[in-house]
TILO-482673 format. One record per residue (C-alpha): x, y, z; residue in one letter. Coordinates in steps of 0.02 Angstrom, whole numbers, padded with zeros to 5 digits, always signed. Layout:
BEGIN
XYZA...
END
This chain:
BEGIN
+00008-00001-00010X+00073+00189-00057X-00003+00321+00056X-00001+00493+00022X+00132+00599+00121X+00024+00769+00102X-00118+00782+00187X-00305+00810+00117X-00375+00986+00194X-00515+00999+00041X-00610+00862+00138X-00653+01005+00262X-00639+01170+00177X-00590+01172-00026X-00475+01295-00066X-00360+01311+00074X-00387+01497+00148X-00444+01558-00008X-00607+01459+00027X-00745+01515-00035X-00849+01372+00079X-00716+01434+00216X-00784+01626+00216X-00948+01572+00195X-00928+01467+00369X-00864+01619+00455X-01025+01710+00396X-01140+01583+00479X-01033+01589+00638X-01062+01768+00636X-01251+01772+00606X-01276+01625+00730X-01162+01705+00861X-01274+01877+00847X-01422+01782+00907X-01341+01669+01023X-01263+01812+01125X-01464+01902+01121X-01528+01725+01191X-01399+01735+01321X-01440+01910+01354X-01630+01867+01372X-01595+01714+01488X-01651+01750+01666X-01594+01610+01819X-01719+01473+01819X-01825+01453+01967X-01926+01300+01915X-01907+01143+01835X-02038+01161+01704X-01928+01329+01643X-01771+01205+01591X-01812+01234+01397X-01723+01402+01362X-01585+01334+01476X-01575+01157+01348X-01588+01269+01216X-01439+01404+01238X-01338+01245+01282X-01380+01161+01107X-01336+01319+01007X-01190+01333+01143X-01130+01156+01060X-01181+01227+00895X-01056+01375+00897X-00928+01278+00997X-00935+01136+00857X-00911+01251+00713X-00777+01368+00797X-00662+01221+00822X-00696+01146+00642X-00623+01327+00554X-00493+01338+00704X-00429+01180+00667X-00426+01203+00475X-00325+01376+00500X-00230+01273+00601X-00188+01158+00474X-00157+01291+00359X-00036+01385+00434X+00078+01251+00499X+00086+01184+00306X+00130+01336+00252X+00219+01480+00375X+00206+01601+00240X+00009+01591+00224X-00041+01769+00279X-00202+01742+00207X-00208+01605+00347X-00136+01712+00495X-00282+01857+00448X-00418+01735+00454X-00347+01669+00609X-00359+01842+00694X-00551+01839+00627X-00593+01665+00729X-00504+01727+00872X-00607+01881+00872X-00770+01765+00857X-00691+01658+00989X-00684+01819+01108X-00862+01859+01083X-00925+01687+01104X-00831+01683+01277X-00902+01832+01312X-01084+01797+01287X-01051+01629+01365X-00972+01702+01527X-01114+01797+01533X-01222+01653+01535X-01109+01552+01658X-01133+01703+01767X-01328+01665+01754X-01296+01475+01809X-01240+01524+01976X-01382+01623+02020X-01483+01464+01988X-01554+01404+02165X-01442+01212+02234X-01582+01129+02265X-01651+01164+02095X-01485+01127+02015X-01475+00973+02080X-01643+00917+01996X-01593+00998+01850X-01433+00882+01811X-01557+00751+01857X-01659+00776+01707X-01601+00672+01544X-01571+00812+01446X-01422+00858+01558X-01376+00723+01660X-01252+00662+01533X-01169+00834+01527X-01170+00846+01728X-00985+00844+01762X-00961+01020+01622X-01111+01093+01696X-01047+01095+01873X-00875+01133+01819X-00938+01295+01718X-01050+01357+01874X-00912+01325+01996X-00814+01435+01842X-00949+01558+01872X-00940+01591+02036X-00754+01646+02015X-00803+01759+01862X-00812+01967+01890X-00955+02059+01840X-01030+02024+01659X-00947+02204+01582X-00801+02162+01651X-00770+02007+01579X-00815+02056+01416X-00683+02177+01421X-00552+02054+01481X-00613+01932+01339X-00607+02091+01216X-00419+02115+01250X-00374+01938+01244X-00379+01956+01037X-00243+02061+01046X-00180+02036+01233X-00088+01871+01236X-00179+01785+01113X-00081+01910+00999X+00075+01876+01077X+00067+01692+01061X+00023+01720+00859X+00170+01861+00866X+00287+01712+00923X+00223+01595+00757X+00292+01758+00670X+00454+01766+00726X+00485+01591+00706X+00426+01618+00517X+00599+01730+00512X+00712+01591+00564X+00823+01522+00457X+00986+01403+00483X+01110+01383+00365X+01170+01215+00324X+01299+01141+00201X+01233+00967+00123X+01358+00819+00077X+01373+00900-00102X+01439+01070-00028X+01307+01177-00064X+01248+01270+00070X+01071+01295+00107X+00938+01380+00239X+00825+01254+00321X+00668+01316+00405X+00674+01286+00612X+00578+01129+00583X+00693+01058+00467X+00862+01111+00573X+00800+01047+00732X+00784+00852+00652X+00947+00873+00577X+01013+00937+00744X+00948+00833+00832X+00941+00642+00731X+01093+00651+00615X+01229+00503+00678X+01358+00646+00636X+01424+00714+00792X+01507+00859+00690X+01340+00892+00597X+01247+00912+00759X+01384+01034+00857X+01394+01159+00682X+01180+01158+00675X+01200+01180+00878X+01306+01349+00869X+01222+01404+00733X+01029+01351+00796X+01089+01454+00964X+01168+01592+00865X+01017+01612+00757X+00885+01606+00930X+00986+01746+01011X+01006+01852+00892X+00827+01879+00897X+00809+01848+01084X+00743+02029+01141X+00592+02017+01044X+00573+01837+01109X+00591+01899+01279X+00462+02053+01235X+00326+01914+01175X+00347+01801+01327X+00379+01956+01438X+00213+02026+01369X+00104+01867+01353X+00146+01801+01565X+00110+01985+01594X-00054+01974+01508X-00092+01818+01600X-00038+01884+01766X-00156+02049+01758X-00301+01940+01702X-00267+01836+01853X-00250+01975+01988X-00397+02049+01929X-00505+01877+01967X-00421+01893+02144X-00290+01727+02097X-00126+01747+02187X-00065+01574+02126X-00007+01560+01944X-00050+01376+01946X-00227+01377+01983X-00250+01390+01790X-00148+01250+01754X-00206+01139+01892X-00381+01184+01839X-00373+01157+01668X-00298+01001+01671X-00446+00934+01832X-00299+00878+01950X-00262+00914+02124X-00091+01011+02159X-00052+00851+02279X-00044+00757+02127X+00069+00847+02037X+00176+00878+02172X+00192+00691+02215X+00217+00653+02014X+00384+00779+02012X+00438+00719+02194X+00444+00525+02127X+00553+00600+01981X+00662+00688+02075X+00699+00529+02190X+00755+00413+02041X+00845+00521+01910X+01015+00427+01969X+00993+00267+01841X+00951+00396+01697X+01105+00496+01734X+01203+00325+01732X+01117+00317+01562X+01165+00480+01511X+01367+00451+01572X+01352+00260+01468X+01291+00357+01310X+01441+00470+01328X+01555+00338+01345X+01490+00273+01203X+01523+00439+01100X+01697+00428+01184X+01656+00590+01308X+01668+00639+01464X+01473+00707+01472X+01349+00744+01316X+01318+00909+01261X+01141+00941+01234X+01121+00876+01063X+01181+00735+01089X+01057+00663+01207X+00949+00613+01067X+01065+00586+00941X+01076+00377+00888X+01181+00270+00944X+01257+00197+00777X+01300+00011+00824X+01219-00042+00691X+01175+00032+00508X+01052+00173+00564X+00865+00107+00530X+00768+00192+00397X+00591+00168+00393X+00492+00227+00210X+00341+00321+00257X+00242+00173+00180X+00344+00052+00292X+00311+00163+00460X+00149+00175+00434X+00151-00033+00397X+00226-00069+00561X+00111+00039+00658X-00030-00034+00608X+00042-00209+00629X+00080-00185+00804X-00092-00080+00844X-00178-00254+00789X-00063-00344+00924X-00146-00231+01055X-00327-00223+00983X-00444-00222+00839X-00509-00053+00859X-00366+00056+00855X-00268-00039+00710X-00436-00016+00596X-00433+00185+00636X-00250+00188+00584X-00282+00126+00438X-00416+00232+00397X-00309+00386+00444X-00190+00325+00317X-00296+00292+00172X-00385+00445+00180X-00227+00552+00198X-00242+00616+00351X-00067+00633+00382X+00062+00782+00342X+00206+00694+00327X+00324+00770+00194X+00497+00828+00239X+00502+01011+00149X+00527+01199+00163X+00427+01318+00217X+00325+01200+00370X+00335+01256+00545X+00420+01138+00644X+00340+01018+00790X+00202+00912+00763X+00013+00891+00822X-00130+00820+00809X-00294+00932+00776X-00484+00869+00782X-00653+00928+00683X-00782+00887+00770X-00917+00934+00615X-00862+00806+00497X-00794+00687+00650X-00618+00680+00584X-00437+00702+00625X-00261+00785+00546X-00109+00764+00614X+00036+00875+00582X+00230+00816+00576X+00376+00811+00481X+00414+00622+00460X+00597+00566+00467X+00598+00395+00433X+00702+00348+00607X+00623+00245+00739X+00598+00396+00821X+00495+00483+00671X+00394+00321+00686X+00367+00315+00879X+00312+00517+00805X+00187+00488+00702X+00119+00334+00821X+00108+00457+00962X-00001+00570+00836X-00106+00431+00770X-00148+00393+00976X-00222+00583+00993X-00342+00557+00850X-00384+00388+00915X-00437+00472+01073X-00553+00602+00984X-00613+00467+00858X-00682+00358+00986X-00775+00518+01071X-00866+00535+00922X-01053+00530+00957X-01016+00590+01137X-01108+00757+01192X-00949+00866+01135X-00969+00955+01298X-00887+00780+01343X-00738+00762+01209X-00646+00925+01302X-00542+00832+01376X-00406+00910+01454X-00188+00908+01381X-00134+00775+01534X-00254+00648+01484X-00254+00692+01323X-00082+00642+01315X-00110+00471+01377X-00179+00393+01224X-00048+00463+01115X+00098+00407+01236X+00024+00243+01250X+00021+00218+01076X+00194+00245+01041X+00224+00152+01187X+00140-00004+01102X+00277+00026+00925X+00429+00080+01052X+00409-00076+01140X+00372-00179+00986X+00551-00125+00877X+00648-00166+01041X+00573-00350+01029X+00602-00365+00855X+00783-00322+00865X+00876-00441+00765X+01040-00424+00861X+01092-00347+01031X+01197-00210+00958X+01023-00153+00860X+00922-00173+01030X+01058-00048+01102X+00997+00060+00963X+00798+00049+00989X+00834+00065+01186X+00909+00196+01158X+00770+00297+01086X+00653+00210+01194X+00741+00289+01355X+00771+00463+01254X+00568+00475+01285X+00582+00441+01455X+00732+00550+01475X+00610+00689+01390X+00477+00678+01543X+00596+00664+01667X+00729+00789+01640X+00682+00909+01490X+00500+00928+01526X+00550+00946+01722X+00684+01089+01661X+00530+01168+01558X+00423+01152+01710X+00561+01222+01827X+00586+01365+01731X+00421+01412+01688X+00378+01422+01883X+00534+01536+01913X+00495+01645+01775X+00336+01681+01830X+00391+01726+02006X+00503+01846+01926X+00364+01912+01811X+00257+01958+01960X+00398+02089+02021X+00442+02162+01828X+00501+02125+01659X+00611+01970+01645X+00775+02019+01523X+00835+01903+01369X+01003+01869+01475X+00882+01808+01638X+00798+01716+01530X+00936+01629+01476X+01008+01593+01649X+00832+01542+01712X+00832+01407+01587X+01012+01356+01598X+00998+01339+01782X+00826+01228+01763X+00921+01114+01647X+01084+01071+01773X+00960+01058+01889X+00854+00940+01796X+00987+00833+01720X+01073+00848+01878X+01234+00929+01804X+01251+00753+01692X+01285+00866+01536X+01451+00933+01463X+01325+01095+01380X+01171+01167+01402X+01018+01242+01290X+01003+01405+01349X+00894+01494+01214X+00779+01346+01233X+00649+01452+01314X+00633+01576+01151X+00643+01402+01017X+00526+01294+01117X+00342+01331+01065X+00271+01277+01204X+00303+01415+01298X+00201+01535+01203X+00033+01440+01191X-00088+01571+01240X-00244+01432+01278X-00145+01327+01403X-00033+01378+01521X+00110+01277+01590X+00107+01157+01436X+00248+01061+01500X+00166+00927+01666X+00048+00846+01548X+00174+00759+01449X+00259+00681+01594X+00085+00640+01684X+00021+00569+01517X+00187+00468+01510X+00184+00377+01670X-00014+00360+01694X-00008+00282+01486X+00143+00183+01580X+00022+00105+01692X-00140+00082+01577X+00018-00013+01453X+00074-00107+01592X-00126-00184+01619X-00144-00212+01444X-00001-00315+01429X-00082-00419+01576X-00252-00421+01497X-00213-00455+01295X-00336-00386+01169X-00469-00401+01295X-00397-00255+01367X-00457-00114+01227X-00640-00117+01293X-00594-00058+01465X-00464+00072+01380X-00577+00133+01260X-00704+00173+01413X-00568+00228+01506X-00562+00379+01361X-00726+00405+01330X-00739+00477+01523X-00584+00591+01499X-00681+00743+01498X-00824+00685+01602X-00728+00680+01767X-00573+00748+01875X-00398+00649+01833X-00408+00579+02010X-00571+00502+01994X-00539+00442+01824X-00387+00336+01888X-00498+00280+02016X-00631+00210+01932X-00535+00121+01785X-00371+00099+01862X-00410+00058+02071X-00280+00172+02111X-00277+00346+02202X-00156+00477+02116X-00109+00571+02261X-00005+00432+02319X+00179+00396+02270X+00137+00200+02215X+00066+00220+02045X+00208+00334+02015X+00333+00240+02061X+00257+00091+01985X+00301+00196+01804X+00470+00244+01831X+00515+00075+01860X+00449+00033+01710X+00563+00152+01635X+00708+00115+01738X+00694-00081+01687X+00742-00014+01511X+00894+00086+01567X+00946-00071+01663X+00941-00172+01514X+01018-00035+01419X+01167-00023+01560X+01195-00217+01541X+01208-00234+01343X+01330-00095+01362X+01451-00138+01493X
END
């Protein structure tokens, strides 16, 4: 089977950013918003259960508008990712965010009115079949409504967000478009690589001289624009902190925890267990340094392949087959879905200039489809990344048919499905190794993921925590941001590296995502949570898939702690569960150390 390296977006809206269908859709949303705002304005808090028809109607229209806006925003995200020079898509993106602001203003007014409904009557309303399935969502919104300012104040804040932190977030994307890294290819020809192309080559190339040379140029490129990135990060963070202050919030971790529907105790115990178990991973880094003939690894050596055999390369079709075949060993629905995604060209994988760096999966709720964006490298890690994004898409797929409000799962549990899918393929790669040399290379790739979760992402969390502490007192200079980043990396990596990446704060998109603050710890949560689930799947075989799907279908309908207790029978505020997950990763390290004696 031969699959397209380019995704099909015409199945969503024909004609890209010039699409007449897209323009018509935006107009339809605008018209729907006019009606919606009027209905919300006229809505009065219910006094009796017999009056709930208006409440149900507004919720139905809320769902309709949210789905329509999500469809448009997902499409525009795809356009701006596939071509960073698509200025029309940028313009439409701004228009879409203005509509989101309008909608959020109206919806905030609605939630404020929900708070005014009598507590006893509220409980009766949620028992009604029209609302019972979305009771968790409604309770959550009502609680948020209790924290809101007046309707007029919230309207002003939502309006300012468009050119406030959302504006600074999109400004970051504009800056990244200007980043070009010079590279001399094997024929001696100098080319300019986009940030995405340069990153892949810098981290994956087996030649240490290529990695080192690109790393110097990479740091130089981001440092040349460091003041601009510092402005962007400072003002994005500053707007967020001002918003918190207006709402009487002094703890900048409140929103990230609330967004991820998890307790502070859960986050604290997770990081505590990781911090106490870093030595095996330091041992891994030291052993890898020995293999490379170095005293310590540099930043760009951490993810570099160990070439004990001819580097394995999977063509795109070979990578697809490997993923589908190994998904089939887990269950029936996951491989069937993956095959559908490949056959319907839902994946943008081509390696070409003009694409933005990184990868993502986005869902289209009106058409019940997903699209995956990445730059496929053909390495085992590239195959793992592809499996990771297919896991995200499968999560959305199993929620098709559920109320839209029950599909809005948080990032921490979103990373569970993706990491679980990645784990299936990573383990399969190791098991399929035909020699110790190949197994060493594949274990290295697999352990790199654990290093990313326990060290790289921990450094991001430490940096962001320290940044917000300092930002509360005033602007943080580019030089100080470098210092904070390097200090966080040294702490997280236990001083195991010879060279760090001080400009990481500028080059990492995750620090600039307005919609999701602290876009870091959910990855580590999802990784460890998925390891626990994966361990159960190995015990129970294909029969486990049904339980797995049931867990995914509940991810937006309860808190994280409730989800774990219901489906896994574990208490996330205790260290046992987290230690068991870390132990699975340590087992890989032990095998690697034994094989590389």
